[in-house]
C-alpha positions as CSV (number, residue, x, y, z in Angstrom):
1,X,-85.4,-192.9,94.3
2,X,-84.6,-189.8,92.3
3,X,-85.4,-188.7,88.7
4,X,-83.8,-185.9,86.7
5,X,-84.5,-183.7,83.8
6,X,-83.2,-180.5,82.3
7,X,-85.3,-177.4,82.7
8,X,-84.9,-174.5,80.4
9,X,-86.9,-171.3,81.2
10,X,-86.9,-167.6,81.4
11,X,-88.7,-165.3,83.9
12,X,-90.3,-162.0,83.1
13,X,-92.1,-159.2,84.9
14,X,-95.9,-159.5,84.1
15,X,-98.1,-156.8,82.6
16,X,-100.7,-155.2,84.7
17,X,-103.4,-156.8,82.6
18,X,-102.5,-160.3,83.8
19,X,-103.3,-163.1,81.4
20,X,-105.6,-160.9,79.4
21,X,-102.7,-158.5,78.6
22,X,-100.5,-161.2,77.1
23,X,-99.9,-161.1,73.3
24,X,-101.3,-163.9,71.1
25,X,-98.3,-166.2,70.6
26,X,-100.0,-168.2,67.8
27,X,-97.6,-168.1,64.9
28,X,-94.5,-167.5,67.0
29,X,-92.1,-169.8,65.3
30,X,-93.6,-173.4,65.4
31,X,-96.4,-172.4,67.7
32,X,-99.7,-173.3,66.0
33,X,-102.1,-173.0,68.9
34,X,-102.3,-171.9,72.5
35,X,-104.4,-173.9,75.0
36,X,-105.4,-173.2,78.6
37,X,-104.5,-175.4,81.6
38,X,-104.9,-175.0,85.3
39,X,-105.2,-173.0,87.4
40,X,-102.8,-174.5,89.9
41,X,-102.2,-173.9,93.5
42,X,-98.5,-174.5,94.4
43,X,-97.0,-174.5,97.9
44,X,-93.2,-174.8,98.2
45,X,-91.0,-174.7,101.3
46,X,-87.3,-173.9,100.3
47,X,-84.5,-175.4,102.4
48,X,-81.0,-174.1,102.9
49,X,-78.2,-173.8,105.4
50,X,-78.3,-171.0,108.0
51,X,-75.9,-168.9,106.0
52,X,-77.7,-169.7,102.7
53,X,-74.9,-171.7,101.0
54,X,-77.2,-173.2,98.4
55,X,-78.6,-169.9,97.4
56,X,-75.1,-168.4,97.2
57,X,-74.2,-171.0,94.5
58,X,-77.5,-170.6,92.6
59,X,-78.9,-174.0,93.9
60,X,-82.4,-174.4,95.1
61,X,-83.9,-177.2,97.2
62,X,-87.7,-177.2,97.8
63,X,-90.5,-179.4,99.0
64,X,-93.6,-178.6,96.9
65,X,-97.2,-179.7,97.0
66,X,-99.8,-179.0,94.3
67,X,-99.4,-179.1,90.6
68,X,-98.5,-182.2,88.5
69,X,-95.0,-182.6,89.9
70,X,-95.4,-182.5,93.7
71,X,-92.3,-183.7,95.6
72,X,-88.8,-182.6,96.4
73,X,-86.9,-180.7,93.7
74,X,-83.2,-179.9,93.7
75,X,-82.2,-177.5,90.9
76,X,-78.5,-177.3,89.9
77,X,-77.1,-174.7,87.6
78,X,-75.8,-175.8,84.2
79,X,-75.5,-172.5,82.3
80,X,-77.6,-169.9,80.5
81,X,-81.3,-170.6,80.9
82,X,-80.9,-174.3,81.8
83,X,-80.8,-176.1,85.1
84,X,-80.7,-179.7,86.1
85,X,-83.8,-180.7,88.2
86,X,-83.4,-183.8,90.4
87,X,-86.7,-184.8,92.0
88,X,-87.7,-187.2,94.7
89,X,-91.1,-188.3,96.1
90,X,-92.7,-186.3,98.9
91,X,-91.5,-187.0,102.4
92,X,-91.4,-185.0,105.7
93,X,-87.6,-184.7,105.7
94,X,-85.0,-183.9,103.1
95,X,-84.4,-187.1,101.2
96,X,-80.9,-188.5,101.9
97,X,-80.2,-188.8,98.1
98,X,-80.7,-185.0,97.7
99,X,-78.9,-184.2,100.9
100,X,-75.8,-186.0,99.4
101,X,-76.1,-184.2,96.2
102,X,-75.6,-180.8,97.9
103,X,-72.9,-182.0,100.3
104,X,-70.1,-180.3,98.4
105,X,-72.0,-177.0,98.9
106,X,-73.4,-177.4,102.5
107,X,-70.3,-179.2,103.8
108,X,-72.6,-181.1,106.2
109,X,-74.2,-177.9,107.7
110,X,-77.9,-178.6,108.6
111,X,-80.6,-177.9,106.1
112,X,-83.7,-176.1,107.4
113,X,-86.7,-174.3,105.9
114,X,-85.9,-170.6,105.0
115,X,-88.9,-169.4,103.1
116,X,-92.3,-170.6,102.0
117,X,-93.6,-169.6,98.6
118,X,-97.2,-170.0,97.6
119,X,-98.3,-169.4,94.0
120,X,-101.5,-169.3,92.1
121,X,-100.6,-170.3,88.6
122,X,-102.5,-169.7,85.3
123,X,-101.0,-171.8,82.5
124,X,-101.0,-171.4,78.7
125,X,-99.6,-174.3,76.7
126,X,-97.9,-173.5,73.4
127,X,-98.5,-176.3,70.9
128,X,-97.2,-177.2,67.5
129,X,-99.3,-178.2,64.4
130,X,-99.5,-181.8,65.7
131,X,-100.8,-180.7,69.1
132,X,-97.6,-181.5,71.0
133,X,-96.7,-179.1,73.8
134,X,-93.7,-177.0,72.9
135,X,-93.6,-174.8,76.0
136,X,-95.7,-173.6,79.0
137,X,-96.3,-170.0,79.7
138,X,-97.2,-169.5,83.4
139,X,-98.4,-166.4,85.1
140,X,-97.9,-166.7,88.9
141,X,-99.3,-164.6,91.7
142,X,-96.7,-165.2,94.3
143,X,-96.7,-164.8,98.1
144,X,-93.5,-165.5,100.1
145,X,-93.1,-165.8,103.8
146,X,-89.9,-166.1,105.8
147,X,-90.0,-169.2,108.0
148,X,-87.6,-167.8,110.6
149,X,-88.6,-165.1,113.2
150,X,-87.8,-161.6,112.1
151,X,-88.5,-162.2,108.4
152,X,-91.4,-160.7,106.5
153,X,-93.8,-161.3,103.7
154,X,-93.6,-160.3,100.0
155,X,-96.0,-160.5,97.1
156,X,-95.4,-160.1,93.4
157,X,-96.4,-161.3,90.0
158,X,-94.2,-163.3,87.7
159,X,-94.3,-164.6,84.1
160,X,-92.4,-167.7,83.2
161,X,-91.8,-169.5,79.9
162,X,-90.5,-173.1,80.2
163,X,-89.6,-175.3,77.3
164,X,-91.0,-178.8,77.0
165,X,-88.5,-181.7,76.9
166,X,-86.5,-181.9,73.7
167,X,-87.5,-178.4,72.4
168,X,-84.6,-176.3,71.2
169,X,-83.8,-173.1,73.1
170,X,-84.4,-171.0,70.0
171,X,-88.1,-171.0,70.7
172,X,-87.4,-168.9,73.8
173,X,-85.9,-166.1,71.6
174,X,-88.9,-166.2,69.3
175,X,-91.4,-166.0,72.2
176,X,-89.4,-163.3,73.9
177,X,-89.5,-161.1,70.8
178,X,-93.3,-161.2,70.9
179,X,-93.3,-160.5,74.6
180,X,-91.0,-157.5,74.2
181,X,-93.3,-155.9,71.6
182,X,-96.0,-156.0,74.3
183,X,-93.7,-154.4,76.8
184,X,-92.8,-157.5,78.8
185,X,-89.2,-157.3,80.2
186,X,-87.0,-159.9,81.9
187,X,-87.2,-160.3,85.6
188,X,-84.2,-159.0,87.6
189,X,-84.3,-162.1,89.9
190,X,-83.0,-165.4,88.6
191,X,-85.5,-167.4,90.7
192,X,-88.4,-167.1,93.0
193,X,-86.2,-168.0,95.9
194,X,-83.7,-165.2,95.2
195,X,-86.5,-162.6,95.1
196,X,-88.2,-164.1,98.2
197,X,-84.9,-164.0,100.2
198,X,-84.4,-160.4,99.2
199,X,-87.9,-159.1,99.7
200,X,-88.7,-160.9,102.9
201,X,-85.3,-159.8,104.5
202,X,-84.3,-163.3,105.3
203,X,-80.7,-162.2,104.7
204,X,-78.3,-161.7,101.8
205,X,-77.1,-164.8,100.0
206,X,-73.6,-166.0,100.6
207,X,-71.5,-164.0,98.1
208,X,-67.8,-164.5,97.8
209,X,-65.7,-161.4,98.6
210,X,-62.6,-160.6,96.6
211,X,-59.6,-162.5,97.7
212,X,-57.8,-160.8,100.5
213,X,-54.6,-159.0,99.6
214,X,-54.7,-159.6,95.8
215,X,-53.6,-156.6,93.6
216,X,-55.7,-156.3,90.5
217,X,-53.8,-157.0,87.3
218,X,-50.9,-158.7,89.2
219,X,-49.6,-162.2,88.7
220,X,-51.3,-163.1,91.9
221,X,-54.7,-162.0,90.6
222,X,-54.5,-164.2,87.6
223,X,-53.4,-167.3,89.6
224,X,-56.0,-166.8,92.3
225,X,-58.7,-166.2,89.6
226,X,-57.8,-169.5,87.9
227,X,-57.8,-171.3,91.3
228,X,-61.3,-169.9,92.1
229,X,-62.7,-171.0,88.8
230,X,-61.4,-174.6,89.2
231,X,-62.6,-174.8,92.8
232,X,-66.0,-173.8,91.6
233,X,-65.8,-176.5,88.9
234,X,-64.8,-179.1,91.5
235,X,-67.8,-178.3,93.7
236,X,-70.2,-178.2,90.8
237,X,-69.1,-181.6,89.5
238,X,-69.7,-183.4,92.8
239,X,-73.4,-184.1,92.2
240,X,-72.7,-185.5,88.7
241,X,-70.0,-187.9,90.1
242,X,-72.4,-189.1,92.8
243,X,-75.0,-189.8,90.2
244,X,-72.4,-191.6,88.0
245,X,-73.1,-189.4,85.0
246,X,-71.0,-190.0,81.9
247,X,-67.5,-188.3,82.0
248,X,-68.1,-186.8,85.4
249,X,-65.4,-188.7,87.2
250,X,-62.9,-187.8,84.4
251,X,-63.8,-184.1,84.6
252,X,-63.4,-184.0,88.4
253,X,-60.1,-185.8,88.1
254,X,-58.9,-183.4,85.5
255,X,-60.0,-180.5,87.7
256,X,-57.9,-181.9,90.6
257,X,-54.9,-182.0,88.2
258,X,-55.4,-178.5,87.1
259,X,-55.5,-177.3,90.7
260,X,-52.4,-179.3,91.6
261,X,-50.6,-178.1,88.5
262,X,-51.4,-174.5,89.2
263,X,-50.2,-174.7,92.9
264,X,-47.0,-176.5,91.8
265,X,-46.1,-174.2,88.8
266,X,-46.8,-171.0,90.6
267,X,-45.0,-171.6,93.9
268,X,-43.3,-168.2,93.3
269,X,-46.7,-166.6,93.8
270,X,-48.2,-168.7,96.6
271,X,-46.4,-170.0,99.7
272,X,-45.8,-173.7,99.3
273,X,-45.9,-174.2,103.1
274,X,-49.6,-173.6,102.8
275,X,-50.2,-175.0,99.3
276,X,-48.2,-178.3,99.5
277,X,-50.6,-179.9,102.0
278,X,-53.5,-179.0,99.7
279,X,-51.7,-180.4,96.7
280,X,-51.2,-183.7,98.7
281,X,-55.0,-183.9,99.4
282,X,-55.8,-183.2,95.8
283,X,-53.5,-186.0,94.8
284,X,-55.4,-188.3,97.2
285,X,-58.7,-187.4,95.7
286,X,-57.5,-187.8,92.2
287,X,-56.1,-191.2,93.1
288,X,-59.5,-192.3,94.6
289,X,-61.2,-191.2,91.4
290,X,-58.5,-192.6,89.2
291,X,-59.6,-196.2,89.6
292,X,-63.1,-195.4,88.3
293,X,-61.7,-193.4,85.4
294,X,-59.2,-196.1,84.4
295,X,-61.9,-198.7,84.5
296,X,-64.1,-196.5,82.3
297,X,-61.4,-196.0,79.7
298,X,-60.5,-199.6,79.5
299,X,-64.2,-200.7,79.3
300,X,-64.9,-198.3,76.4
301,X,-61.6,-199.0,74.6
302,X,-61.7,-202.8,74.7
303,X,-65.5,-202.9,74.0
304,X,-65.1,-200.7,71.0
305,X,-62.2,-202.8,69.7
306,X,-64.1,-206.0,70.2
307,X,-67.2,-204.6,68.4
308,X,-65.0,-203.6,65.4
309,X,-63.5,-207.1,64.9
310,X,-64.8,-209.2,61.9
311,X,-66.9,-212.2,63.1
312,X,-64.3,-214.7,62.0
313,X,-61.8,-213.3,64.5
314,X,-64.2,-213.6,67.5
315,X,-63.8,-217.1,69.0
316,X,-65.4,-218.2,72.2
317,X,-67.6,-216.3,74.7
318,X,-65.5,-213.1,74.6
319,X,-68.4,-210.7,75.1
320,X,-69.5,-212.6,78.2
321,X,-66.0,-212.7,79.6
322,X,-65.5,-209.0,79.1
323,X,-68.8,-208.3,80.8
324,X,-67.9,-210.4,83.7
325,X,-64.6,-208.6,84.0
326,X,-66.5,-205.3,84.0
327,X,-69.0,-206.3,86.7
328,X,-66.3,-207.8,89.0
329,X,-64.5,-204.5,89.1
330,X,-67.4,-202.0,88.9
331,X,-68.7,-202.7,92.4
332,X,-65.4,-202.0,94.0
333,X,-64.7,-199.0,91.9
334,X,-68.0,-197.3,92.6
335,X,-67.7,-198.1,96.3
336,X,-64.3,-196.5,96.4
337,X,-65.6,-193.3,94.7
338,X,-68.6,-193.1,97.0
339,X,-66.5,-193.6,100.1
340,X,-64.1,-190.8,99.0
341,X,-66.9,-188.3,98.5
342,X,-68.5,-189.2,101.7
343,X,-65.3,-188.9,103.8
344,X,-64.7,-186.0,106.2
345,X,-61.3,-185.8,104.6
346,X,-62.9,-184.7,101.3
347,X,-65.0,-182.0,103.0
348,X,-61.9,-180.7,104.8
349,X,-60.2,-180.5,101.4
350,X,-63.1,-178.4,100.0
351,X,-62.9,-176.1,103.0
352,X,-59.1,-175.8,102.6
353,X,-59.6,-174.8,98.9
354,X,-62.1,-172.2,99.8
355,X,-59.7,-170.8,102.4
356,X,-56.9,-170.8,99.8
357,X,-58.8,-168.6,97.3
358,X,-60.4,-166.4,100.0
359,X,-57.2,-165.7,101.8
360,X,-54.4,-166.7,99.5
361,X,-50.9,-167.1,101.0
362,X,-49.3,-164.6,98.6
363,X,-45.5,-164.2,98.2
364,X,-43.8,-161.0,97.2
365,X,-43.8,-161.9,93.5
366,X,-47.6,-162.1,93.6
367,X,-47.8,-158.4,93.4
368,X,-45.5,-158.2,90.4
369,X,-46.4,-157.9,86.7
370,X,-47.5,-161.2,85.2
371,X,-45.4,-160.9,82.1
372,X,-42.2,-161.8,84.0
373,X,-43.4,-164.0,86.9
374,X,-45.9,-166.1,84.9
375,X,-43.7,-166.5,81.8
376,X,-40.9,-167.8,84.0
377,X,-43.2,-170.3,85.6
378,X,-44.3,-171.6,82.1
379,X,-40.8,-171.8,80.8
380,X,-39.7,-173.8,83.9
381,X,-42.4,-176.3,83.2
382,X,-41.2,-176.5,79.6
383,X,-37.7,-177.2,80.8
384,X,-38.9,-180.1,83.0
385,X,-40.8,-181.6,80.0
386,X,-37.8,-181.2,77.8
387,X,-35.7,-183.1,80.3
388,X,-38.2,-185.9,80.5
389,X,-38.5,-186.2,76.7
390,X,-34.7,-186.3,76.2
391,X,-34.4,-189.0,78.8
392,X,-37.3,-191.1,77.4
393,X,-36.2,-190.9,73.7
394,X,-32.7,-191.9,74.6
395,X,-33.9,-195.2,76.0
396,X,-34.3,-198.4,73.9
397,X,-37.8,-199.8,73.5
398,X,-39.1,-201.6,76.5
399,X,-40.7,-201.1,79.9
400,X,-38.2,-198.6,81.1
401,X,-38.9,-196.4,78.1
402,X,-42.7,-196.8,78.6
403,X,-42.3,-195.7,82.2
404,X,-40.3,-192.6,81.1
405,X,-42.9,-191.7,78.4
406,X,-45.6,-191.9,81.1
407,X,-43.6,-189.4,83.2
408,X,-43.2,-187.2,80.2
409,X,-46.9,-187.2,79.7
410,X,-47.4,-185.9,83.2
411,X,-44.9,-183.2,82.5
412,X,-46.7,-182.2,79.3
413,X,-49.9,-181.8,81.3
414,X,-48.2,-179.6,83.8
415,X,-46.9,-177.4,81.0
416,X,-50.3,-177.2,79.5
417,X,-52.0,-176.3,82.7
418,X,-49.4,-173.7,83.6
419,X,-50.1,-172.1,80.1
420,X,-53.8,-172.2,80.8
421,X,-53.3,-170.1,84.0
422,X,-51.1,-167.6,82.2
423,X,-53.2,-167.3,79.0
424,X,-55.4,-164.4,80.2
425,X,-52.3,-162.4,81.1
426,X,-49.9,-163.5,78.3
427,X,-52.2,-164.1,75.4
428,X,-51.4,-165.9,72.1
429,X,-47.7,-166.7,72.7
430,X,-48.4,-168.8,75.8
431,X,-51.6,-170.2,74.1
432,X,-49.6,-171.5,71.2
433,X,-47.1,-173.2,73.5
434,X,-50.0,-174.8,75.5
435,X,-51.5,-176.1,72.3
436,X,-48.3,-177.9,71.4
437,X,-48.0,-179.2,74.9
438,X,-51.5,-180.7,74.5
439,X,-50.4,-182.3,71.2
440,X,-47.5,-184.0,73.0
441,X,-49.8,-185.0,75.8
442,X,-52.3,-186.6,73.4
443,X,-49.7,-188.7,71.6
444,X,-48.3,-189.9,74.9
445,X,-51.8,-190.5,76.3
446,X,-52.7,-192.7,73.4
447,X,-49.5,-194.6,73.9
448,X,-50.1,-195.1,77.6
449,X,-53.7,-196.2,77.0
450,X,-52.4,-198.8,74.6
451,X,-49.8,-200.0,77.1
452,X,-52.4,-200.4,79.9
453,X,-54.8,-202.1,77.5
454,X,-52.2,-204.7,76.6
455,X,-51.8,-205.6,80.3
456,X,-55.5,-206.0,80.7
457,X,-55.9,-208.0,77.5
458,X,-53.2,-210.4,78.7
459,X,-55.0,-210.9,81.9
460,X,-58.2,-211.7,80.0
461,X,-56.4,-214.1,77.8
462,X,-54.9,-216.0,80.7
463,X,-58.3,-216.2,82.4
464,X,-59.9,-217.5,79.2
465,X,-57.2,-220.1,78.7
466,X,-57.5,-221.2,82.3
467,X,-61.3,-221.7,81.8
468,X,-60.8,-223.8,78.7
469,X,-61.8,-221.0,76.3
470,X,-60.0,-219.8,73.2
471,X,-57.6,-217.0,73.9
472,X,-57.3,-216.2,70.2
473,X,-59.4,-213.1,70.2
474,X,-57.7,-211.5,73.2
475,X,-54.4,-212.2,71.4
476,X,-55.6,-210.4,68.3
477,X,-56.7,-207.4,70.3
478,X,-53.4,-207.4,72.2
479,X,-51.5,-207.4,69.0
480,X,-53.5,-204.4,67.7
481,X,-52.8,-202.4,70.9
482,X,-49.1,-203.2,70.7
483,X,-49.0,-202.0,67.1
484,X,-50.8,-198.8,68.2
485,X,-48.3,-198.2,71.0
486,X,-45.4,-198.6,68.6
487,X,-47.0,-196.3,66.1
488,X,-47.5,-193.6,68.7
489,X,-43.8,-193.9,69.7
490,X,-42.8,-193.5,66.0
491,X,-45.0,-190.3,65.7
492,X,-43.7,-188.8,69.0
493,X,-40.3,-187.4,67.7
494,X,-42.0,-185.3,65.0
495,X,-44.6,-184.0,67.5
496,X,-41.9,-183.1,69.9
497,X,-39.8,-181.3,67.3
498,X,-42.7,-179.0,66.7
499,X,-43.4,-178.4,70.4
500,X,-39.7,-177.8,71.1
501,X,-39.2,-175.2,68.4
502,X,-37.4,-172.2,70.1
503,X,-39.6,-169.8,68.2
504,X,-42.5,-170.9,70.5
505,X,-40.7,-169.9,73.6
506,X,-38.9,-166.7,72.3
507,X,-41.8,-164.3,73.0
508,X,-41.9,-165.5,76.7
509,X,-38.2,-165.2,77.3
510,X,-38.1,-161.4,77.0
């Protein structure tokens, strides 16, 4: 069983005077008093792959004894001074739950001890006027020993300020201002592990080299940079999806779409003989995630609509039926997602994406100036969207038109993602076009959600009727969704007129 929390902290080089040399932090912002705790004796063994894949992506996995939080700790980067810490009880081996959470980074490579870090910690607790702990200031005397033969030992001191749960990050700035006046400076190492690996000569962490063959400032450089960013996002989202965190599946699915869109739109830059198989695997992964996302959207949409109905329109056990519908599908949906992320096929896809950005299959136009190559790719996607919109708007209302509108929505996404790739190179003109493409996508997305909800509500109505329950409420909700879908169709021509204004494309056509 695991638990998680967010950890926000900063590390500093200590003063030679140790604890006695620290400034009095009473009165620093909301700090009303400083109390002493400890000392603590901490003993942590850090685990990683042989080529330090976790350290290379700023992830740490340790088994620690001593202190109030003995156990296994996995720390995942979030941004800035904050990391997500997932903990598990003490055991001799790496807990399977934590092993799974780093799978997107290890790719199944064995985890082994790489360094042991022992710390003697003196703790000062910064408290507010009510006595609640705002932060802990810890002064550590650290000794690190490489676990593999050939490694060495390192010793150093370290000062750390960690916020208590729920305390805003502004307190770190206030405390740091006081520390700077005393001559305390930030540590040049982001973590104890990073310094230990460096100073004990365990080996350099896995650092990505520049992509082979890419010319700086070329169209290829912008495309590959975008791909690298999205691949990193996909890998980083993996633990959140496994833990079923809110919106994680949606974000991973969108990342798959962005990658697929980039590979499709910029086939003039990258050889499709290499990229098309990767696109196919990304489509597979997005499809496996899609069931979970569609279920999530429907659950939230129908639940919110039901909660918003006046009481006199709610007849029968509608809440119970909706809950039963959710439960009956949740088990299969979650199982499908877990199976996909646990499949060898998924790990092969991650390896293929790494290979793609490390050694991109560049075509001749990749070395060209982005203004021409990338603008042409964006305009081609616009042309495909325009064709879809023309075809959809020419059809009468009905299923055929709904299907074409759904295809137009996909085309709008592709234009939007192509514009995203080009924005660093082409600037505001392509950003404006992308913004309008997003507006079209949103209207079409709202329409599609309403269409899908109607089908589900009809199923619920039929099931309720078959069980002898009133289907009235489901009919009310169905009618509202139908009206919403029609309203979105009525709004679409105006949104499309704005998006298809030739003035938006003119700067890209030259």
